[in-house]
C-alpha positions in Angstrom: 32.5 -20.5 57.1 33.2 -20.6 60.9 30.6 -20.3 63.6 31.0 -20.5 67.3 28.6 -20.0 70.2 27.5 -21.3 73.6 24.2 -21.9 75.3 23.2 -22.3 79.0 21.0 -25.3 79.5 19.5 -25.7 83.0 20.0 -29.4 83.2 22.8 -31.7 84.5 25.5 -32.5 82.0 24.8 -36.2 81.8 21.1 -35.6 80.7 22.2 -33.0 78.1 24.7 -35.6 76.8 22.1 -38.3 76.5 19.7 -35.9 74.7 22.4 -34.9 72.2 22.6 -38.6 71.3 18.8 -39.2 71.1 17.7 -39.3 67.5 14.0 -38.4 68.3 15.0 -35.3 70.2 17.5 -34.2 67.5 14.8 -34.8 64.8 12.4 -32.5 66.7 15.1 -29.8 67.4 16.7 -29.6 63.9 15.0 -26.8 61.9 13.3 -28.3 58.8 14.2 -31.9 59.7 12.0 -34.3 57.7 13.8 -37.6 58.5 16.5 -38.5 61.0 17.5 -42.1 61.4 20.1 -43.8 63.5 22.3 -46.2 61.5 24.6 -47.1 64.4 25.6 -45.7 67.8 27.7 -43.0 66.0 26.2 -42.7 62.5 23.0 -41.0 61.4 21.3 -40.1 58.1 19.2 -37.0 57.9 17.0 -35.1 55.4 16.6 -31.4 56.1 14.8 -28.7 54.1 15.5 -25.0 54.7 15.2 -21.7 52.9 18.6 -20.1 52.2 18.2 -16.9 50.3 16.2 -17.5 47.2 16.8 -21.3 47.4 14.6 -23.8 49.2 17.3 -26.4 49.8 16.6 -30.0 50.7 19.7 -31.7 51.9 20.2 -35.4 52.5 23.3 -36.3 54.3 25.3 -38.5 56.6 26.4 -37.5 60.1 29.0 -39.3 62.1 30.0 -38.7 65.8 33.8 -38.9 66.4 36.2 -38.4 69.3 33.5 -39.2 71.8 34.4 -38.2 75.4 31.1 -38.9 77.3 29.6 -36.7 78.8 32.1 -33.9 78.0 32.6 -33.6 74.2 32.4 -35.0 70.8 33.0 -34.1 67.2 30.2 -34.2 64.6 31.3 -34.7 61.0 28.8 -34.4 58.2 28.1 -33.9 54.5 25.0 -33.4 52.5 23.9 -33.0 48.9 21.1 -31.0 47.3 20.0 -30.1 43.8 21.2 -26.6 44.6 24.6 -27.5 46.1 26.4 -29.3 48.8 27.6 -28.7 52.3 30.2 -30.4 54.5 31.8 -29.7 57.8 32.4 -30.6 61.3 31.5 -29.3 64.7 33.1 -29.7 68.1 30.6 -29.8 70.9 31.8 -29.4 74.5 29.7 -29.6 77.7 30.8 -27.9 80.9 29.2 -27.8 84.4 28.1 -24.2 84.8 25.9 -22.3 87.2 23.9 -25.3 88.4 23.4 -26.5 84.8 25.4 -27.2 81.7 27.1 -24.8 79.3 27.1 -26.2 75.8 29.9 -24.7 73.6 30.2 -25.3 69.9 32.5 -24.5 67.1 31.5 -25.2 63.5 33.6 -25.2 60.3 31.6 -25.7 57.1 32.0 -25.6 53.4 29.2 -24.8 51.0 29.4 -25.2 47.2 27.2 -25.2 44.1 24.4 -22.7 43.3 23.8 -22.2 47.0 27.2 -20.7 47.5 26.3 -17.9 45.1 24.0 -16.3 47.7 27.1 -15.0 49.5 28.9 -16.0 52.7 27.1 -13.2 54.7 23.7 -14.6 54.0 24.8 -18.2 54.6 26.4 -17.1 57.9 23.2 -15.3 59.0 21.1 -18.4 58.1 23.5 -20.7 59.9 23.4 -18.6 63.1 19.6 -18.4 62.9 19.3 -22.1 62.5 21.7 -22.7 65.4 19.6 -20.4 67.6 16.4 -22.2 66.6 18.0 -25.6 67.2 19.4 -24.9 70.7 16.2 -23.0 71.7 14.1 -26.0 70.7 16.6 -28.5 72.1 16.5 -26.8 75.5 12.7 -26.6 75.4 12.5 -30.3 74.7 14.9 -31.5 77.4 14.5 -29.1 80.3 11.5 -30.0 82.5 8.9 -27.2 82.5 9.0 -25.4 85.9 5.2 -24.7 85.9 3.7 -28.2 86.0 0.0 -28.5 86.6 0.6 -29.1 90.3 2.7 -26.0 90.6 -0.1 -24.0 88.8 -2.7 -25.4 91.2 -0.6 -24.3 94.2 0.0 -20.9 92.6 -3.8 -20.5 92.0 -4.5 -21.6 95.6 -2.0 -19.1 97.0 -3.6 -16.3 94.8 -7.1 -17.4 96.0 -5.9 -17.3 99.6 -4.6 -13.8 99.1 -7.9 -12.8 97.6 -9.7 -14.2 100.7 -7.3 -12.4 102.9 -7.8 -9.1 101.0 -11.6 -9.6 101.2 -11.4 -10.4 105.0 -9.2 -7.3 105.5 -11.7 -5.2 103.7 -14.6 -6.6 105.7 -12.7 -6.0 109.0 -11.9 -2.4 107.8 -15.5 -1.8 106.9 -16.9 -3.2 110.2 -14.3 -1.2 112.2 -15.1 2.0 110.3 -18.9 1.3 110.9 -18.3 0.8 114.6 -16.2 4.0 114.8 -18.9 6.0 113.0 -21.7 4.5 115.2 -19.6 5.2 118.3 -19.1 8.9 117.2 -22.9 9.2 116.5 -23.7 7.6 119.9 -21.3 9.9 121.6 -22.9 13.0 120.2 -26.5 11.9 121.0 -25.6 10.7 124.5 -23.6 13.7 125.5 
């Protein structure tokens, strides 16, 4: 199975790189991750449970980072076993400065065997793509600072409140002006 894709992350490349090497962020971003521990600077052990077709597969495996070129790229090599089969593969992850942020590009080559391989490559490909989308969506959510902080919200509310006051003031001025015009017209008819 081969899978490629790219994601735009609105954060500088160095911070994306650091996050890609942070076990706590990775644990939160990996769909179905139950355990993720760092064995060394380049080796991790993970336990992940996901539903693939009719199988609820729980994989325990080792992940190693190779060909490190901080903060530009690295290769992830991993393998895992489950009662319903095995999976192994590697991914090349590249980070590029792009549009004020970072473009993360990945290419994955994986092999699946055992009972899990019987569900068909199309279903496995769809599941892998879905999991990649979930991972990068959650990863981006975790590392990109939220643009609407509470201070921003207070300012936004204050601006809206000021606009309401301005609208109210405008309506009052319009009402008073209309009243003065009507009174002037009435006075004109009675006085003339």
